[in-house]
C-alpha positions as CSV (number, residue, x, y, z in Angstrom):
1,X,0.1,-0.1,0.1
2,X,1.2,3.4,-0.9
3,X,1.2,6.3,1.4
4,X,0.5,9.7,0.2
5,X,0.6,13.4,1.6
6,X,-2.5,15.5,1.5
7,X,-3.3,19.1,2.5
8,X,-4.8,19.6,6.1
9,X,-6.7,22.4,7.6
10,X,-3.8,24.2,8.6
11,X,-2.3,23.9,5.2
12,X,-5.4,25.3,3.8
13,X,-5.3,28.3,6.3
14,X,-1.7,28.9,5.6
15,X,-1.9,29.0,2.0
16,X,-5.2,31.3,2.1
17,X,-3.5,33.8,4.6
18,X,-0.3,34.1,2.4
19,X,-2.4,34.4,-0.9
20,X,-4.5,37.0,0.7
21,X,-1.6,39.0,2.0
22,X,0.1,39.1,-1.4
23,X,-3.3,40.3,-3.0
24,X,-3.6,43.0,-0.1
25,X,0.0,44.2,-0.6
26,X,-0.7,45.0,-4.2
27,X,-4.3,46.4,-3.8
28,X,-5.8,43.5,-5.8
29,X,-9.3,42.5,-5.4
30,X,-9.4,38.7,-5.9
31,X,-11.0,35.5,-5.1
32,X,-8.6,32.6,-3.9
33,X,-9.8,28.9,-4.1
34,X,-7.8,26.0,-2.7
35,X,-8.5,22.4,-3.7
36,X,-7.4,19.0,-3.0
37,X,-5.9,16.4,-5.6
38,X,-9.4,15.6,-6.7
39,X,-10.3,19.3,-7.4
40,X,-12.7,19.4,-4.4
41,X,-12.9,22.8,-2.7
42,X,-11.3,23.2,0.6
43,X,-11.2,26.9,1.0
44,X,-12.6,29.9,-0.9
45,X,-12.0,33.7,0.1
46,X,-13.6,36.5,-2.0
47,X,-11.7,39.7,-1.0
48,X,-13.6,43.0,-0.8
49,X,-14.2,44.4,-4.4
50,X,-13.6,41.1,-6.2
51,X,-16.0,40.7,-8.8
52,X,-18.7,38.1,-8.4
53,X,-17.6,36.1,-11.4
54,X,-14.4,35.4,-9.8
55,X,-16.0,33.3,-7.2
56,X,-16.7,31.0,-10.1
57,X,-13.5,31.3,-12.1
58,X,-11.1,30.9,-9.4
59,X,-12.3,27.2,-8.2
60,X,-12.5,26.4,-11.9
61,X,-8.6,27.3,-12.4
62,X,-7.8,25.4,-9.3
63,X,-9.9,22.2,-10.2
64,X,-8.3,22.2,-13.8
65,X,-4.6,22.4,-12.3
66,X,-5.4,19.9,-9.9
67,X,-7.1,17.1,-12.1
68,X,-4.4,17.9,-14.9
69,X,-1.5,17.9,-12.4
70,X,0.0,21.1,-14.1
71,X,-0.8,24.7,-13.9
72,X,-3.8,25.9,-15.8
73,X,-1.5,28.1,-18.0
74,X,-0.4,24.8,-19.8
75,X,-3.8,24.2,-21.1
76,X,-4.3,28.0,-22.0
77,X,-1.1,27.8,-23.9
78,X,-2.2,24.6,-25.8
79,X,-5.3,26.0,-27.0
80,X,-3.7,29.4,-27.9
81,X,-1.0,27.4,-29.6
82,X,-3.8,25.9,-31.9
83,X,-5.0,23.0,-30.1
84,X,-8.6,24.3,-29.9
85,X,-10.1,20.9,-29.9
86,X,-8.9,20.8,-26.1
87,X,-11.8,23.2,-25.3
88,X,-13.9,20.1,-25.5
89,X,-12.0,18.2,-22.6
90,X,-14.4,17.0,-20.0
91,X,-14.5,18.5,-16.5
92,X,-11.9,21.0,-17.3
93,X,-13.4,24.5,-17.4
94,X,-11.0,27.0,-16.0
95,X,-8.2,26.8,-18.7
96,X,-6.7,30.1,-18.1
97,X,-3.6,31.3,-16.3
98,X,-4.1,31.7,-12.5
99,X,-4.5,27.9,-11.5
100,X,-1.2,26.4,-9.8
101,X,-0.7,23.0,-8.8
102,X,0.6,22.0,-5.5
103,X,3.3,19.4,-6.0
104,X,5.3,17.5,-3.1
105,X,7.9,14.7,-3.8
106,X,6.4,14.3,-7.4
107,X,2.7,14.1,-6.1
108,X,-0.2,16.4,-6.6
109,X,-1.6,17.7,-3.3
110,X,-4.3,20.0,-5.0
111,X,-4.1,23.6,-6.3
112,X,-4.7,27.2,-5.6
113,X,-6.8,29.2,-8.3
114,X,-7.0,32.9,-8.3
115,X,-9.3,35.3,-10.4
116,X,-9.7,38.9,-10.5
117,X,-6.6,40.7,-12.0
118,X,-4.3,40.0,-14.9
119,X,-3.7,36.2,-15.2
120,X,0.2,36.6,-14.4
121,X,-1.0,38.6,-11.2
122,X,-3.5,35.6,-10.3
123,X,-0.6,33.1,-10.7
124,X,1.5,35.3,-8.6
125,X,-0.8,35.4,-5.8
126,X,-1.5,31.8,-6.2
127,X,2.4,31.1,-5.9
128,X,2.6,33.1,-3.0
129,X,0.1,31.0,-1.2
130,X,1.7,27.7,-2.0
131,X,5.2,29.0,-0.8
132,X,3.8,29.4,2.8
133,X,4.0,25.6,2.8
134,X,7.6,25.6,2.3
135,X,7.7,22.8,-0.2
């Protein structure tokens, strides 16, 4: 039997706090979503001023990153590179930059998805949150 690491409640709180701090430091109104390796929502924060649509997009980006075991930007780049048929991929709905996978020892633990500012800034916030784990 194999053993695998998993995010716990303390991890989710640490990620959320660090991501929120990054967003607030830059005056960015965003939604931050944290999911497990199956894409199931563990935490969601919609900061003051974040558009309502971001509460849907952030979890979708995180879900896509977790299930794909790679950052959601990979899928965006694939589609922008001409592989538009990938738009029909089942269960992957947030194929835009801003979903960042959480990896430990080659295993996916989950992902963080952020929505509300430029895609590169969304990813910056997600990475700041993940950095709190010290992986």
